[in-house]
VOVEX-180714 format. One record per residue (C-alpha): residue in three letters; z, y, x. Coordinates in steps of 0.05 Angstrom, whole numbers, plus 32768, in hexadecimal, padded with zeros to 4 digits. Example, Ala and Ser with C-alpha at 12.3 -4.5 7.8 and 13.67 -1.06 7.14 Angstrom:
# residues 2
ALA809C7FA680F6 SER808F7FEB8111 
This chain:
# residues 337
MET8ACA863786DC LYS8AE88650869A LYS8B23866D86BF PHE8AF4869286EF LEU8ACB86AE86B5 SER8B0B86C48693 ILE8B2186E986D1 VAL8ADD870B86D7 LEU8AE0871F868D VAL8B25873C8695 PHE8B0E876286D3 ILE8AD2877F86AE LEU8AFD87948672 THR8B2F87B586A0 ILE8AFA87DD86C4 SER8ADB87F18682 MET8B1F88088667 PHE8B2D882E86A7 SER8AEA885186A4 SER8AF58862865B CYS8B39887F8669 LYS8B1E88A686A4 LYS8AE988C68678 LYS8B1B88D78642 ASN8B4D88F48673 ALA8B1A891D869A GLU8B2889678690 PRO8AEE898D8671 LEU8AD089C6869A SER8AEE8A088687 GLY8B008A4D86A0 SER8AD28A8186BC VAL8AA88A9386F8 MET8A948AD88713 LEU8A4F8AE48731 TYR8A3D8B238758 THR89F28B2B875B THR89B98B5A876C ILE89838B348746 ASP89668B538708 GLU89998B5786D0 GLU896B8B34869F VAL89698AF986CF ALA89B58AFB86D5 MET89BB8AF88689 ALA898C8ABC8687 ILE89B78A9986BC LYS89F68AA88693 SER89D78A8C8654 SER89BB8A4C8674 PHE89FA8A3F869D GLU8A298A478662 LYS89FD8A198639 GLU8A0089E58670 TYR8A4C89EE8678 PRO8A658A078634 GLY8AAE8A09864B VAL8AA08A3A8684 VAL8A938A84867B LEU8A658AA586AE ASP8A738AEF86BA TYR8A488B1886E8 TYR8A468B5B870B TYR8A018B778715 GLY89E98BB08741 ASP89BA8BC38779 LEU89CA8BA987BF ASP89F08BE787D7 ARG8A1B8BE88798 VAL8A2C8B9E879B ASN8A3A8BA187E6 ARG8A688BDD87DD LYS8A8F8BB887A6 ILE8A968B7A87D1 ASP8AAE8BA4880D ALA8AE18BC987E2 GLU8AFD8B8987C4 PHE8B048B668807 GLU8B248BA38827 SER8B578BA487EE GLY8B638B5A87F7 GLN8B4C8B4A87B0 PRO8B068B2C87AF ASN8AF18B238766 ALA8AAE8AFE876E ASP8AAA8AB38771 VAL8A608AB08782 VAL8A2E8AE2879D PHE89E38AE08791 LEU89C68B1787BD SER897E8B2C87CA ASN89888B388814 VAL89978B028847 LEU89B48B378876 SER89EB8B468844 LEU89FC8AFC8842 GLU89FB8AF8888E ASP8A2A8B34888F MET8A5A8B12885E LYS8A588AD38888 SER8A688AF988C8 LYS8AA38B1B88A6 SER8ABD8AD7888C ARG8AB18AEB8844 LEU8A8C8AAC8831 GLU8AA58A64882B ALA8A798A2B8844 TYR8A6489FC880D ASN8A3789BF8816 SER8A1589BD87D2 ASN89EF897D87C4 GLU89BB89A6879F ALA89A989C987E0 LYS8989898987FA LYS8949899D87D6 ILE894789E087F9 PRO892489E2883D SER895289F08879 GLU892C8A318886 TYR89488A4D8845 LYS89928A3E884E ASP89C98A4E887F LYS89D28A1888B3 ASP8A1E8A1A88A6 ASN8A178A16885A PHE8A328A5B884D TYR89F78A6E8821 PHE89B78A518803 ALA89778A6D87E7 GLY897F8A76879D ALA89398A95879F VAL89078AA987D4 THR88D98AE587D9 THR889B8AE58805 MET886E8B1F8818 GLY88248B15880C ILE87E48B3787F8 GLY87D38B5487B4 PHE878E8B6E87A2 ASN87628B848769 LYS87228B5D8761 SER87048B8A872C LYS86BA8B978737 ASP86C58BE18726 PHE86FA8BF4875A GLY87148BB5877A ILE86FD8B8887B3 GLU86DC8B4387B4 GLU870E8B0B87BC LYS86EB8AF287FB SER86F48B37881A ALA873F8B3B880D PRO876D8B3A884A LYS87878AF5885D THR87B58B0B8895 TRP87DF8B4988A6 ASN87AC8B5D88DB ASP87748B5B88A8 PHE87918B9C888B LEU877D8BBE88CC SER87388BCD88B3 LYS87128C0C889F ASP86FC8BE78861 PHE87428BF18844 SER874F8C38885E GLY87738C5F8828 LYS876D8C2387F8 MET87A88BF9880F ALA87F18C0387FA LEU88368BF08813 ALA88798C0087F2 ASN88AA8C2D8817 PRO88DC8BFE883A ASN89138C31882E SER890F8C2287E3 ASP89048BD787E3 ASN892E8BA28807 TYR88F78B6E880A VAL88C48B9E8828 LYS88FA8BB78857 TYR89078B708870 TRP88BC8B65887A VAL88B68BA588A3 MET88F28B9288CE ALA88D88B4C88DA MET88938B6788ED MET88B38B9B891B GLN88DC8B688941 ASN889F8B3B894E GLN887A8B4B898F ASN88378B39896F TYR88408B73893E SER887A8BA3894E ASP88738BEE8943 THR882B8BE9895E TYR88158BC6891E PHE88328BFC88F1 ARG88138C34891A ARG87D08C128912 LEU87DD8C0688C8 ARG87EA8C5188C1 ASP87AA8C6188E7 TYR87828C3388B9 GLY879A8C5A887D VAL87D18C32885B VAL87F18C598822 ILE883D8C55881D ARG88528C5187D4 SER88968C6187B9 SER88A58C1B87A0 GLU888A8BD4879A ARG887A8BE28751 ASP88538C1F8765 VAL882B8BF48795 LEU88198BC3875E ASP88098BFA872C SER87DB8C1B875F ILE87B58BDA8769 VAL87AB8BC98720 GLY879D8C128711 GLY87668C188746 LEU87898C4A8774 SER878D8C1387A8 SER87638BD587B2 VAL87968BAC87D8 GLY87DF8BAD87EA ILE88168B8A8811 CYS88468B7287DB TYR88718B3787CA ASP886D8AFB879C GLU88AA8B078770 THR888F8B478750 THR88458B34874F SER884E8AF68724 LYS88508B2086E4 PHE88138B4986FA THR87E98B0A8706 LYS87F68AF786BE GLU87EB8B3C869F PHE87AF8B5486C7 GLU87738B2886CE ASP87578B4D870A PHE87988B4C8732 LYS879F8B158766 PHE87D88B038796 GLN87D58AD487D1 TYR88028AC4880C ALA87EC8AD68853 ASN87C98A9E8878 SER87FA8AA588B2 ASP883C8AC788C3 SER885A8AC5887D ILE889C8AE98877 THR88CE8ACF8844 MET89128AEB8833 ILE89458AC4880B THR896F8ADB87D1 GLY89AD8AB487E4 VAL89E68A9387BE GLY8A298A8C87DF LEU8A728A7A87CE VAL8AA28AB487DA LYS8ADD8AA58806 ASP8B208AA387E2 ALA8AFB8AA387A0 VAL8B268AA68761 ASN8B008A6C8742 PRO8AE48A42877C VAL8AD98A038752 ASN8AAF8A27871F GLY8A8F8A4F8758 LYS8A758A0E8776 LEU8A5F89F78731 LEU8A368A378729 ILE8A178A30876E ASP8A0389E8875F TYR89E489FF871D LEU89BE8A39873D LEU89A18A0B8772 SER899389D18742 LYS894D89C48728 LYS896289D986E2 GLY89818A1A86FB GLN89468A298727 GLU89158A1F86EE VAL893C8A5486C7 LEU89338A848701 VAL88E98A748708 ALA88DF8A7F86BD ASN88FD8AC486C7 GLY88CF8AD88700 LEU88F38AC0873F VAL88D78A908773 SER88FB8A4F8782 ALA89078A3387C7 ARG891089EC87AD THR88DA89BB87BF ASP88D9899B877A VAL88D289DA874F LYS888E89F6873B ASN88848A418749 VAL88508A718730 PHE88318A728775 ASN88298A3787A4 THR88628A4087D6 LYS886189FC87F7 GLN88398A138835 ILE88608A538843 ILE88938A358874 SER885E8A1888A2 LYS883D8A5D88A5 SER887C8A8688AB LEU888C8AB988E1 LYS88CE8AA88904 VAL89018ADE88F5 ASP893E8AED8920 LEU89738B0188EE GLU89A58B178922 ASP89728B458941 ILE89648B6388FD ARG89AF8B6C88F0 GLN89B58B918932 LYS89748BB88934 GLY895D8BBB88EB ASN896E8C0488E1 GLU894B8C158921 TYR890C8BF28909 ILE890C8C1988C8 THR89178C5A88EE ILE88D98C4A8917 PHE88B28C3C88D7 ASN88C88C7E88B9 ASP88B48CA488F8 ILE886F8C8488F6 PHE88638C9688AE GLY88868CD988B0 ASP88BD8CC8887F 
């Protein structure tokens, strides 16, 4: 019995020594990682600060620009054979689909993506939702120039009413990627199509220059109600007591701001580390604190997003890739752009 106990003790000590040596010999995380992103630069700076605090040996550099600018840079680098980005974080799923089709993304099965619903990630693990943006309904409930909450539209078809003629606003899809996606998704659906937008025009919707212009017109009393999205309205709900935002009761349309690993990345190990952090609960809470909406099921958002998926409109991404410009041309023809 003593001999057996001695053997067990030696075994335990050996394992302990091995574990200790393994910890001492493990190389600390170091180097750098390059992120190309279209999210707001203030958010990118917050990500950089929080990531480098989490991994003090790794430097996060980023390149920020609007979607066209970032896409052009990615195209130029791949055409020259020298991609510089390790990770992309882009506010248009169609850009990610385009990169995937051109073999510019590397599949990566991040464990952190398990908390993201399948609807918000690529089935082949080429990209995941770092954030989601959903179109909804914003309105002013001021007694002076707003509408009663019970009278506010609950569905897209509720906007087709004389009660809102000249008092409802929508941002020009040519100036906003999220609104553009919503228009294309509505156009491709047989229950809406171009017929819906012709009727929307006839019922007096006002096309504003931008999403911010839509929100300003609502809180300023020029409009009573508008079709807008959750990401930008979160600040308005805090700043303006009479401003209210709600999701549509049916046919919600959500677009992801996706994170993906660039193929032939210079720093693939740190690239995966950054993706894991962006998708982690801690990383997502940083994004939510800076105005974005998380797709994770265990992160609290400003608005209750848990029921969106069950009420979502099915979107055919390949159809939008092929016919998206045609849909926007139809929209422009309807509204005389």
